[in-house]
Structures are given as C-alpha cells and as structure tokens.
C-alpha positions as CSV (number, residue, x, y, z in Angstrom):
1,M,64.8,-174.5,283.7
2,K,64.4,-177.3,281.3
3,K,63.6,-176.9,277.6
4,K,60.9,-179.3,276.6
5,A,59.6,-179.6,273.0
6,L,55.8,-178.9,272.8
7,S,54.2,-181.4,270.5
8,L,50.7,-180.5,271.7
9,L,48.7,-178.1,269.6
10,L,46.3,-177.7,272.5
11,A,49.1,-176.7,274.9
12,S,50.5,-174.2,272.3
13,T,47.2,-172.5,271.6
14,M,46.3,-172.5,275.2
15,V,49.4,-170.6,276.4
16,I,49.0,-168.1,273.6
17,S,45.4,-167.5,274.6
18,L,46.4,-167.0,278.3
19,T,48.9,-164.3,277.3
20,A,46.1,-162.5,275.5
21,C,44.2,-162.3,278.8
22,G,44.8,-159.4,281.2
23,G,45.0,-161.8,284.1
24,G,46.4,-160.6,287.3
25,G,46.5,-163.9,289.1
26,D,46.1,-162.4,292.5
27,N,46.1,-165.5,294.6
28,A,48.3,-163.7,296.9
29,S,46.2,-164.0,299.8
30,S,46.4,-167.0,301.8
31,S,43.3,-167.5,303.7
32,S,40.3,-169.1,305.0
33,S,37.4,-171.4,305.4
34,N,37.1,-174.9,306.8
35,N,34.7,-175.8,304.0
36,S,36.0,-178.3,301.4
37,N,36.6,-176.9,298.0
38,D,34.4,-178.1,295.2
39,A,35.6,-181.1,293.3
40,A,37.5,-180.4,290.1
41,A,35.6,-181.5,287.0
42,S,36.9,-184.4,285.1
43,N,38.8,-184.0,281.8
44,S,40.8,-187.2,281.9
45,S,40.1,-188.2,278.2
46,S,41.5,-184.9,277.0
47,N,44.5,-185.2,279.3
48,D,45.2,-188.8,278.2
49,A,45.0,-187.8,274.6
50,A,47.2,-184.8,275.0
51,S,49.8,-186.4,277.1
52,G,50.6,-189.3,274.8
53,D,52.9,-191.6,276.7
54,T,52.4,-189.8,280.0
55,A,50.0,-192.4,281.4
56,A,52.5,-195.1,280.6
57,S,55.3,-193.1,282.2
58,N,53.2,-192.7,285.4
59,D,52.5,-196.5,285.4
60,A,56.3,-197.0,285.2
61,A,56.6,-194.7,288.3
62,G,54.3,-197.0,290.3
63,D,57.1,-199.1,291.7
64,T,58.9,-196.0,292.9
65,A,55.7,-194.6,294.5
66,S,54.5,-197.7,296.2
67,G,57.8,-199.4,296.9
68,E,61.3,-198.2,297.3
69,K,61.6,-194.6,296.4
70,P,64.6,-193.3,294.5
71,D,66.9,-191.1,296.6
72,Y,66.0,-187.6,295.4
73,H,69.5,-186.4,296.4
74,E,70.9,-188.7,293.7
75,V,68.2,-187.9,291.1
76,L,68.3,-184.2,291.6
77,K,72.0,-183.6,291.6
78,D,71.4,-180.4,289.6
79,G,68.8,-179.2,292.0
80,I,65.3,-178.0,291.2
81,T,63.8,-174.8,289.8
82,V,60.4,-173.5,291.0
83,V,58.3,-170.6,289.8
84,V,56.3,-168.7,292.4
85,N,54.2,-165.5,292.7
86,G,53.8,-163.0,295.5
87,T,52.3,-165.6,297.9
88,L,55.9,-166.4,298.8
89,T,56.4,-163.4,301.1
90,A,60.1,-164.0,301.5
91,S,60.8,-162.1,298.3
92,V,64.3,-161.0,297.1
93,D,64.3,-157.9,299.3
94,N,62.6,-159.7,302.2
95,G,64.9,-162.5,303.2
96,Q,64.5,-164.9,300.2
97,A,68.2,-165.7,300.1
98,D,68.2,-166.9,303.7
99,F,65.0,-168.9,303.1
100,E,66.6,-170.6,300.1
101,K,69.8,-171.3,301.9
102,Q,68.1,-172.9,304.9
103,W,65.8,-174.9,302.7
104,E,68.9,-176.2,300.8
105,E,70.6,-177.1,304.1
106,A,67.5,-179.0,305.3
107,V,66.6,-180.8,302.1
108,G,70.1,-181.3,300.8
109,I,69.8,-180.1,297.2
110,D,70.0,-176.8,295.4
111,L,66.9,-174.7,295.0
112,T,66.4,-172.0,292.3
113,I,63.4,-169.6,292.9
114,Q,62.0,-167.6,290.1
115,Q,59.5,-165.1,291.5
116,L,57.3,-163.5,288.8
117,D,55.4,-160.3,289.2
118,H,52.4,-161.0,291.2
119,S,49.8,-158.8,289.5
120,G,50.7,-160.2,286.1
121,Y,51.4,-163.8,287.1
122,T,48.9,-165.4,284.8
123,D,50.3,-163.6,281.8
124,A,53.9,-164.2,282.8
125,V,53.3,-167.9,283.1
126,G,51.7,-168.0,279.7
127,R,54.7,-166.3,278.2
128,L,57.1,-168.6,280.1
129,F,55.3,-171.7,278.8
130,A,55.0,-170.3,275.3
131,S,58.9,-170.1,275.3
132,Q,58.9,-173.8,276.3
133,D,61.2,-173.0,279.2
134,Y,59.7,-175.0,282.1
135,P,60.5,-175.2,285.8
136,D,60.3,-178.4,287.8
137,A,57.4,-177.1,289.8
138,M,55.3,-174.0,290.2
139,I,52.4,-172.3,292.0
140,M,49.1,-171.9,290.1
141,S,45.7,-170.5,291.0
142,A,42.8,-173.0,290.9
143,E,41.7,-171.5,287.6
144,M,45.2,-171.6,286.0
145,F,45.5,-175.2,287.1
146,K,42.2,-176.2,285.5
147,Q,43.3,-174.5,282.3
148,Y,46.7,-176.3,282.2
149,A,45.5,-179.7,283.5
150,P,44.2,-180.9,280.1
151,T,47.5,-180.0,278.2
152,G,49.5,-183.0,279.3
153,L,52.2,-180.7,280.8
154,L,51.4,-181.6,284.4
155,W,52.5,-184.8,286.1
156,D,49.9,-187.1,287.7
157,M,51.1,-187.2,291.4
158,A,48.2,-189.4,292.7
159,D,50.5,-192.3,293.7
160,A,53.1,-190.0,295.1
161,Y,50.5,-188.1,297.1
162,A,48.9,-191.4,298.4
163,N,52.3,-192.6,299.6
164,A,53.7,-189.3,300.9
165,E,55.2,-189.2,304.4
166,F,52.9,-186.4,305.4
167,Q,49.7,-188.5,305.0
168,S,49.8,-189.5,308.6
169,R,49.5,-185.8,309.7
170,I,46.9,-184.4,307.3
171,T,43.9,-183.1,309.1
172,L,42.0,-181.8,306.0
173,P,42.3,-184.6,303.4
174,A,39.3,-183.4,301.4
175,I,41.1,-180.4,299.9
176,N,43.3,-182.6,297.7
177,E,41.0,-185.6,297.4
178,N,38.5,-183.2,295.8
179,M,41.0,-182.2,293.1
180,K,41.2,-185.7,291.7
181,D,39.4,-186.2,288.4
182,A,37.0,-189.0,287.7
183,E,39.8,-191.3,286.8
184,G,41.7,-190.6,290.0
185,H,44.4,-188.5,288.5
186,L,45.9,-185.8,290.7
187,Y,47.8,-183.1,288.8
188,A,48.1,-180.6,291.6
189,F,48.7,-180.3,295.4
190,A,47.3,-177.8,297.8
191,P,49.2,-177.5,301.2
192,A,46.5,-175.2,302.5
193,Y,42.9,-174.5,301.8
194,G,41.5,-171.5,300.0
195,N,40.7,-168.0,301.0
196,G,38.3,-165.2,300.3
197,C,37.9,-161.4,300.6
198,V,36.0,-159.4,303.2
199,T,35.0,-155.8,303.1
200,Y,37.2,-153.5,305.3
201,V,36.0,-150.0,306.3
202,K,38.1,-147.2,307.8
203,K,36.6,-146.5,311.3
204,A,37.8,-142.9,311.3
205,W,35.9,-142.3,308.1
206,L,32.7,-143.8,309.5
207,D,33.1,-141.5,312.6
208,A,33.6,-138.5,310.4
209,V,30.4,-139.0,308.5
210,G,28.4,-140.2,311.5
211,I,27.7,-143.8,310.4
212,N,27.8,-146.8,312.7
213,I,29.0,-150.0,311.0
214,D,26.3,-152.0,312.8
215,D,23.7,-150.0,310.9
216,V,25.1,-151.1,307.5
217,K,23.0,-154.1,306.8
218,T,21.5,-153.7,303.3
219,Y,22.7,-152.6,299.9
220,D,21.1,-149.2,300.4
221,D,22.9,-148.8,303.7
222,Y,26.2,-149.8,302.0
223,Y,25.6,-147.4,299.1
224,N,24.7,-144.5,301.4
225,M,27.9,-145.1,303.2
226,L,29.9,-144.9,300.0
227,K,28.1,-141.7,299.0
228,A,28.8,-140.2,302.3
229,F,32.5,-141.0,301.9
230,H,32.5,-139.2,298.5
231,D,30.2,-136.3,299.2
232,G,31.6,-135.4,302.6
233,D,35.0,-134.8,304.1
234,P,35.9,-138.1,305.7
235,D,39.7,-137.6,305.5
236,G,39.4,-134.3,307.3
237,N,41.4,-132.1,304.9
238,G,38.6,-129.5,304.7
239,V,37.5,-130.3,301.2
240,D,34.2,-132.1,300.3
241,G,34.1,-134.5,297.4
242,D,37.8,-135.3,296.9
243,T,37.5,-138.8,298.2
244,Y,35.7,-142.0,297.0
245,G,33.5,-144.7,298.6
246,V,35.4,-147.8,297.4
247,V,38.3,-148.7,295.3
248,A,39.0,-152.1,293.8
249,A,41.4,-154.0,291.5
250,G,39.0,-154.1,288.7
251,F,35.2,-154.2,288.4
252,I,35.5,-157.9,287.7
253,G,38.4,-160.2,288.7
254,T,40.7,-161.8,286.2
255,E,40.4,-165.2,288.0
256,A,37.8,-167.1,289.9
257,P,35.8,-166.3,291.9
258,W,35.6,-163.1,289.8
259,I,33.4,-160.9,292.0
260,N,35.4,-161.0,295.2
261,Y,36.6,-157.4,295.0
262,L,33.2,-155.7,294.7
263,P,30.8,-158.3,296.2
264,E,28.2,-155.8,297.3
265,F,27.6,-154.7,293.8
266,W,27.5,-158.2,292.3
267,Q,25.3,-159.7,295.0
268,D,23.5,-162.6,293.4
269,A,25.3,-162.3,290.1
270,F,28.1,-164.7,289.1
271,P,29.4,-163.3,285.8
272,A,31.1,-166.4,284.5
273,I,30.4,-169.9,283.4
274,Y,29.2,-171.8,286.4
275,Q,27.3,-175.0,287.3
276,K,23.7,-174.7,288.6
277,E,22.2,-176.9,291.3
278,D,20.6,-179.2,288.6
279,G,24.1,-179.9,287.2
280,S,23.7,-177.9,284.0
281,W,26.4,-175.3,283.0
282,V,25.3,-171.8,282.1
283,D,26.9,-168.4,281.3
284,G,26.2,-166.2,284.3
285,F,27.5,-163.1,282.4
286,Q,24.4,-163.1,280.2
287,E,21.9,-163.5,283.1
288,D,19.6,-160.7,284.3
289,A,21.4,-160.6,287.6
290,T,24.6,-159.5,285.9
291,K,22.8,-156.8,284.0
292,E,21.4,-155.5,287.2
293,A,24.9,-155.5,288.8
294,L,26.3,-153.6,285.9
295,L,23.6,-150.9,286.3
296,R,24.4,-150.7,290.1
297,M,28.0,-150.1,289.2
298,Q,27.1,-147.6,286.5
299,Q,25.2,-145.5,289.0
300,A,28.0,-145.8,291.6
301,Y,30.6,-144.8,289.0
302,K,28.6,-141.8,288.0
303,D,28.0,-140.7,291.6
304,G,31.7,-141.0,292.7
305,A,30.9,-143.9,295.0
306,I,33.4,-146.0,293.1
307,D,36.9,-144.7,292.4
308,P,37.2,-144.4,288.6
309,E,40.8,-145.9,288.8
310,T,39.1,-149.2,289.6
311,L,38.8,-149.8,285.8
312,T,42.6,-150.3,285.4
313,A,44.0,-150.6,288.9
314,S,46.1,-153.6,289.8
315,T,45.9,-155.1,293.3
316,K,49.1,-153.2,294.2
317,I,47.8,-149.9,292.9
318,A,44.4,-150.3,294.7
319,R,46.1,-151.3,298.0
320,E,48.6,-148.4,297.9
321,K,46.0,-145.8,297.0
322,W,43.8,-147.0,299.9
323,F,46.4,-146.8,302.6
324,S,48.4,-143.9,301.1
325,N,49.8,-141.2,303.4
326,D,47.7,-138.6,301.5
327,Q,44.2,-139.7,301.8
328,K,42.9,-137.2,299.3
329,G,41.6,-139.4,296.4
330,S,41.5,-142.4,298.6
331,S,38.5,-144.5,299.6
332,G,36.9,-145.6,302.8
333,V,36.1,-149.1,301.7
334,F,38.4,-151.8,300.4
335,T,37.4,-155.4,299.9
336,Y,40.4,-157.6,300.1
337,W,41.8,-160.9,301.4
338,A,40.8,-162.1,304.9
339,G,43.0,-163.1,307.8
340,T,46.7,-162.1,307.4
341,W,45.8,-159.1,305.2
342,Y,43.8,-157.7,308.1
343,R,47.1,-157.2,309.8
344,T,49.0,-156.2,306.7
345,L,46.5,-153.5,305.7
346,T,46.6,-152.2,309.3
347,D,50.4,-152.1,309.4
348,N,50.5,-150.1,306.2
349,L,48.1,-147.5,307.5
350,I,50.3,-147.2,310.6
351,K,53.4,-146.9,308.5
352,N,51.8,-144.1,306.4
353,E,50.6,-142.3,309.6
354,V,46.9,-142.9,308.8
355,N,44.4,-143.9,311.4
356,E,44.7,-147.6,311.4
357,E,41.5,-148.8,313.0
358,L,39.5,-150.9,310.6
359,V,36.2,-152.7,310.9
360,Q,35.1,-155.8,308.9
361,L,31.6,-155.5,307.4
362,P,29.4,-158.6,307.7
363,P,27.9,-159.6,304.4
364,I,25.0,-157.4,303.6
365,Q,21.5,-158.8,303.5
366,E,21.4,-159.2,299.7
367,I,24.5,-161.3,299.7
368,K,23.3,-163.5,302.6
369,N,20.0,-164.1,300.9
370,S,21.5,-164.9,297.5
371,V,24.8,-166.6,297.8
372,G,25.0,-167.0,301.5
373,G,28.2,-165.0,302.3
374,Y,31.6,-164.0,301.1
375,L,33.1,-166.5,298.6
376,N,35.8,-168.9,299.6
377,R,37.9,-169.6,296.5
378,E,39.3,-173.0,295.4
379,A,42.7,-173.5,296.9
380,P,45.9,-172.4,295.0
381,V,48.1,-175.3,294.2
382,W,51.6,-176.6,293.3
383,V,52.1,-178.5,290.1
384,I,55.0,-180.5,288.8
385,I,55.9,-180.2,285.2
386,D,56.1,-183.6,283.6
387,Q,59.7,-184.1,282.4
388,G,58.9,-187.4,280.8
389,D,60.9,-189.2,283.5
390,P,58.8,-190.7,286.3
391,V,61.8,-191.1,288.5
392,H,62.7,-187.4,288.2
393,N,59.1,-186.3,288.7
394,Q,58.8,-188.5,291.9
395,A,62.1,-187.0,293.2
396,V,60.7,-183.5,292.7
397,F,57.6,-184.4,294.7
398,D,59.7,-186.0,297.5
399,A,62.1,-183.1,297.7
400,L,59.7,-180.2,297.4
401,L,56.1,-181.2,298.3
402,D,56.6,-184.1,300.7
403,T,59.0,-182.1,302.8
404,M,56.8,-179.0,302.6
405,L,54.5,-180.6,305.2
406,D,57.2,-182.4,307.3
407,G,55.7,-180.9,310.4
408,D,59.1,-179.5,311.5
409,V,62.1,-177.8,309.9
410,V,61.1,-177.5,306.3
411,Q,57.4,-176.8,307.0
412,T,58.5,-174.1,309.4
413,L,60.4,-172.5,306.5
414,W,57.3,-172.5,304.3
415,V,55.1,-171.2,307.1
416,Y,57.3,-168.7,308.9
417,G,60.4,-168.3,306.9
418,A,64.1,-168.4,307.8
419,E,65.3,-168.9,311.4
420,D,66.9,-165.8,313.0
421,V,65.8,-163.8,309.9
422,H,62.0,-164.0,310.0
423,W,61.6,-165.8,313.3
424,S,63.7,-166.9,316.3
425,T,63.8,-168.6,319.6
426,K,66.6,-166.5,320.9
427,A,66.1,-163.9,323.7
428,E,65.7,-160.5,322.2
429,E,64.0,-157.1,322.4
430,F,63.0,-154.7,319.7
431,T,60.6,-151.8,319.1
432,T,58.6,-151.0,316.1
433,N,57.8,-147.4,315.1
434,P,60.2,-146.0,317.8
435,G,59.7,-142.4,318.8
436,T,56.1,-142.3,317.7
437,D,52.8,-142.7,319.4
438,K,52.5,-146.0,317.5
439,A,55.7,-147.4,319.2
440,Q,55.4,-151.0,320.4
441,D,57.9,-152.9,322.5
442,Y,58.6,-156.6,322.1
443,S,60.6,-158.7,324.6
444,Y,61.2,-162.5,324.4
445,E,63.0,-164.9,326.7
446,E,65.4,-167.5,325.4
447,G,63.6,-170.5,323.9
448,V,60.4,-168.7,323.2
449,F,59.3,-168.8,319.5
450,H,58.5,-165.4,318.1
451,L,58.4,-163.5,314.8
452,K,61.0,-160.8,314.1
453,P,60.8,-157.4,312.3
454,S,60.4,-157.9,308.6
455,P,63.7,-157.7,306.8
456,N,62.5,-154.9,304.4
457,D,60.5,-153.0,307.0
458,P,61.8,-153.0,310.6
459,N,58.6,-151.2,311.8
460,T,56.5,-154.2,310.7
461,V,56.6,-157.6,312.5
462,W,56.8,-160.5,310.1
463,K,53.6,-162.5,309.7
464,K,54.1,-165.6,307.5
465,N,56.0,-166.8,304.5
466,Y,54.0,-169.0,302.1
467,I,51.6,-171.2,304.1
468,D,49.3,-169.4,306.5
469,P,49.5,-171.3,309.8
470,A,45.8,-171.1,310.2
471,L,45.1,-172.7,306.9
472,A,47.6,-175.6,306.5
473,I,46.1,-179.0,305.8
474,S,48.7,-180.5,308.1
475,P,49.8,-178.7,311.3
476,L,53.3,-178.1,312.6
477,T,54.3,-180.6,315.2
478,N,57.2,-178.6,316.7
479,G,54.9,-176.3,318.7
480,F,55.9,-173.2,316.8
481,N,52.9,-170.8,316.7
482,D,52.8,-167.1,316.6
483,Q,49.5,-166.1,315.0
484,D,48.9,-162.4,315.0
485,E,45.8,-161.3,316.9
486,L,44.3,-159.4,314.0
487,A,45.0,-162.1,311.5
488,A,43.4,-164.7,313.8
489,A,40.4,-162.4,314.2
490,G,40.2,-162.0,310.5
491,N,40.3,-165.7,309.8
492,K,37.6,-166.3,312.4
493,F,35.4,-163.6,310.8
494,F,35.8,-165.0,307.4
495,T,35.1,-168.6,308.3
496,E,31.9,-167.5,310.1
497,N,30.7,-165.5,307.0
498,C,31.8,-167.5,304.0
499,V,30.5,-170.1,301.5
500,D,32.4,-172.1,298.9
501,A,32.7,-170.4,295.5
502,P,31.3,-172.3,292.4
503,A,33.8,-174.6,290.8
504,T,35.7,-173.2,287.8
505,P,34.9,-174.9,284.5
506,V,37.2,-177.4,282.7
507,S,36.7,-177.3,278.9
508,E,39.0,-177.4,276.0
509,T,37.4,-174.4,274.4
510,F,37.3,-172.5,277.6
511,T,41.0,-173.2,278.1
512,N,41.8,-171.9,274.7
513,E,39.4,-168.9,274.6
514,S,39.4,-167.6,278.2
515,G,41.4,-164.6,277.2
516,T,39.0,-163.7,274.4
517,I,36.0,-164.2,276.8
518,H,37.5,-161.9,279.4
519,D,38.2,-159.2,276.9
520,A,34.6,-159.3,275.7
521,K,33.4,-158.9,279.3
522,M,35.7,-156.0,279.9
523,A,34.2,-154.3,276.7
524,V,30.7,-154.6,278.2
525,I,31.8,-153.3,281.6
526,T,33.6,-150.4,280.0
527,A,30.6,-149.5,277.8
528,V,28.0,-149.8,280.6
529,V,29.8,-148.8,283.8
530,V,32.4,-146.3,282.6
531,D,30.7,-144.8,279.5
532,G,27.2,-145.0,280.8
533,G,25.9,-147.0,277.8
534,D,22.9,-149.2,277.4
535,V,23.3,-152.6,279.1
536,E,21.2,-154.5,276.6
537,S,23.1,-153.1,273.6
538,A,26.4,-153.9,275.2
539,M,25.3,-157.4,276.1
540,Q,24.3,-158.0,272.5
541,T,27.7,-157.0,271.4
542,Y,29.1,-159.5,273.9
543,V,26.9,-162.2,272.4
544,D,27.8,-161.2,268.8
545,T,31.5,-161.3,269.8
546,V,31.8,-164.5,271.9
547,G,28.4,-166.1,271.9
548,S,29.4,-169.0,269.7
549,I,32.5,-169.6,271.9
550,I,30.4,-169.6,275.0
551,D,27.9,-172.0,273.4
552,Q,30.7,-174.4,272.5
553,C,32.1,-174.2,276.1
554,L,28.6,-175.0,277.4
555,T,28.2,-177.9,275.0
556,E,31.4,-179.5,276.1
557,L,30.7,-179.0,279.8
558,N,27.1,-180.2,279.6
559,A,28.1,-183.2,277.5
560,A,30.6,-184.3,280.2
561,Q,27.8,-184.5,282.8
C-alpha cells in the first residue's frame, strides 16, 4: 500500500477517535430491500477545506472522465491493493487465491487483497489509517464512509461514475445518486443495496415449549416466548433453566442502524443522533423511548431471557453459540441478517447436527406501529483513496469498480466467485453430508451453471462471494443464476417487512467524537441493564460525560439544514 503524508488535523484526530471505539463493523451481511437508501447529508464545505487541492485535481481529471480515458493497464503497472472485510466470502481458506488469480486474468493487472478481521473492521481501518498506510480502494460501511468523507482522503468519483461503462445496465440508480452531497460530489460507490436483520426462531424449541410462531404478535408474546426458552427445557437435555431466550452481538450495535440485533426490545427507540420528520436533528439516546427500552432489557437480563454474554459477544461468538453442537447455554432466538444468512445459519445447524428448521418472525405489533418494520440499512460502499493523481484514481475506478458490474466475467467473480472452484458449468455430481440423514445429492449436466461445495466445507454448498445476486444494482447479463431457495425466501420476507433506517449524521464533531459517544452509551447500558441500576441516574452520567459533545454535534447538523 502507498504511504501518504497526512497534513489534515481533522483526518488525524478522526482516525484516532475511531480506534477508541469498540466498533465491530459488521456489514457482513449482504441483503435486502428495494427501497432507496436515504440521501447522504452534505458536508462539501468541510471536504473542500480538508482536501486542499483535491478539487482542482478532480477538475484536472475531467478530461479523462468525459473524454479519452487512460489505459489502466499502463497506469497501474504495479497493480492495485484493496482492503476488505468479511463480506468477501472468498477468504484465504475459502478460495481467495483462485478468485484473485481469475480476476487478474480477466482485468489484466495484479490485485493484492488485504482482508481484515470482520468483527473488528472499524477499529482495524482506524489503525491502518493512523499509520498512513493506504490502499488504493476499500470497503466501508455507510457509517464509516460518512465519518471519513469529510477528511479529504477519499476521491470524488462523480465524473467517473457518470461515464462508467456499467451505466447502461444499472436498474437501481437511486442507490448511488442518493449518496451524492449537495455539491454533486460522490465519494463512494455501492454495487448493491443495503440489508437488514430479521428475527430467526428455532422451530424445535417452539415445539418443545408448545408455542406457535403465528401466535407471537406482540412484545408480551415475544417476551413470554423468551421466558419459556429459558425456564423450560427446549433443547431436550433434561435440565430446565440452562438455556436462554435470545443472544445478540451487543445490546446496541457499533454501527448504524444500531438496534438491528435486538429490535423487539428497542421498538420505537433509536438510540443515536437522528433526523426527525421536521428536519431537526436530535439525540435519540436521551429520549424516553430509549429509557423504556433499557428497562425492558434490564428485566430480560434479570429473568434470563437475554443471554448475559450479549454484553461482550462479537457477531462470531453470538452466531457460533447459537448454532453450537451443544445447545446447553444456547438461545432459541437470534436476530441476524436476512437473505443469504437464512441459508448460512441453517447450514451451520445441520453441520453441528442440530435441528435446522427455522422460522422468521414477522415484526411484532409494537415495531409495526412505531417504525414500520425491520430496518434496512444504508448500503455498504467502496471508496477510492485519493492519491493526489487524478489519472491514477480514474484508473483504479476503471479497473476495480467499472469492471465489477461488467455483467459478465468480472461481475460473476464478485457475485459467485472463481470458476470451477466456487461454481461451474461442467457436468458433475456430489453429495453433501454423505452417510447421514442430512445427505443431499446434486447432479448437473454439461453447460448448466451451478454452485459447488464450499472450498473450506465440502458439506456446504457455496452461496455467493461479495455481491448478493438478489441485491445487485446491475444484473448479470450472462444468464448465470443459482439463488438458494432459502436465501430467496429470506430476501422476499425482508423486503415485505422492512423500512429504510434513518440516515447517519455527518458532522465534524461527530466524526471526531463517535468513539467517545459510543463508550458513554455502553456505560449507561452496563449500569442499567447488567448492573440493574437506575436509568435516570445513568442517563445523567451520560449527559455529564458527553452532553456538551452531543450539543455541538446537533448544533453543526441543525445549522447545515
């Protein structure tokens, strides 16, 4: 990666503040809603001030964007480096070398992939940027992007995007158009739309405690189900009270939309800075709705309805505990990403010889009445780091992002992975889970597109690589399609039961202090939910700790309206 001197105080302080935050950056889902994402708020004046000559550099790139483009093969003779998280399923042990090799053959330049730990991606990126060791391009969550956008580190790809070859095939243009700021700058690119979480419930546990999922319609119904999962013996090991109702990767998320892992408890609360219908920005964490949500979780924690490991669990820990072979200490409910994860969770239950039948819980009445449904997050994005050379930046866009939606060979790599490793059109037969009652035979004739067993788990059929085929803003044109039945059902369920999440704020103070704000929220949650403390006292401590910071954020946001 390239070393680049940081002359921006804002950028320096921002990356330090991000490393202080315990962000997990779990945008690892890929999945779903046909609704457009909320428009990114404008911060062009900060960006122009921070970037110095960046605007002029982008103007200089105009000729290359609107006229004759430079040959990226000549410009990028040393190749490109990208930083990714766990949303690239072709990991090092799962066929990444084959994906990389076939991409290089198709595009004609070298590709270096640096895949950072998924659960700690936000922190890892902060440390990477603090070291001033920058890749050419990288994946960011919507929140990360909005925090980095004002720093001047990101290249304005508006012209490149407008003149991209893929423009003629885009079917969902609003996703990227809505990310432009008021001045028309575009500092990020989303090849697919967002995703959200839905609540999965183990059918066998429901049967064990005598509950029909169709009868779970209100919060009281939901809570009674959790209590039954804790007080009874849903795992059938002969012991009452050694299981929990629900487990989650934290009582509050480390990135927007914050409440997606425990939506039934948060209901009408949105414990973050958000914009009301009248256009004003407020701190939802201080609202009565948040206090009521904290008291609901306090009771649930006390009653064993919530797994106590939720306080510190990463997404990986929460997942693995939920589908573990030994269901003692596990939970009956897990709210996680829709679509592809419906299949992934099912497959892991099968692999661990646990009853795999899951049901998806429609949003309870309180959620329907307040926010309207499960929240669809703003789309994760790719960004290009501004190297100060508009020709180089344009070449990175052409080689990486324009080809990503070519409709054919390269897009297939991003959607399905490497040929004859993750997918094939050759005649073949294989069996997953052979010798068990879960065995399933697959047979394909020559020329039929199909997915193969995962490289790191021959008992699981590969699903996708990076772009979920159901969510891409531009479809494949080669006819390749192998959507899993469960994943398709999960995507359909989510799109029928979701609404767009509030837009994340863009403010200089919020960018610099988001880690401090998150820590203050966690102190309140720990004091109230885990320690059983008084919510008003804990909230006053929050105000005493970060109240002035919040006020400054709100002043900046409301002044920009």
